[in-house]
Residue, then its C-alpha position, 0 to 999 in steps of 0.5 A: m500500500k505504501e509503495i502505491k502511495d509513493v508511486i502516486g505521490s511521485a507521479l502527482e509531484t511530477h505532474i504538478a511540476s510539469v503544470h507549473d512549468d507550463i504555466t510559467d512558460l505561458r505567463t512569460d509568452m503572454g507577457t511578451k505578447f502583451t508588451a508587443v501589443a502595448e507598443r503597437m497601441e502606442r504607435l497607433g495612438a501617435k499616428i492617430d494624434h498626427i492625423d488629428e493634427k493634420l485634420g485640424g489644420f485642413e479644417n482651419r484652412e477650409i474655414d479660412k477659405r470659406l470666410q475669404l469667399e464670404v468677404r468676396v461675395g459681400r464686396l461683390e454684393k456691395q458693388r452691385s448695390 
């Protein structure tokens, strides 16, 4: 009976050690992948900020053009009157 208990205990310890190693490997691998994803998200955030700046500049130029057209139309209307 003691021999059977020892065999089962040894097998269980080996299995638990193996599971522990697998979990440690998985944790390391996932940590590496999460770090890579975080870096990609940072780069994506920087690209979005850059596009946002360009869009803001474009919107400002378009507003300036519209205001210039309104001034021109206003002058033409005054000249016709």
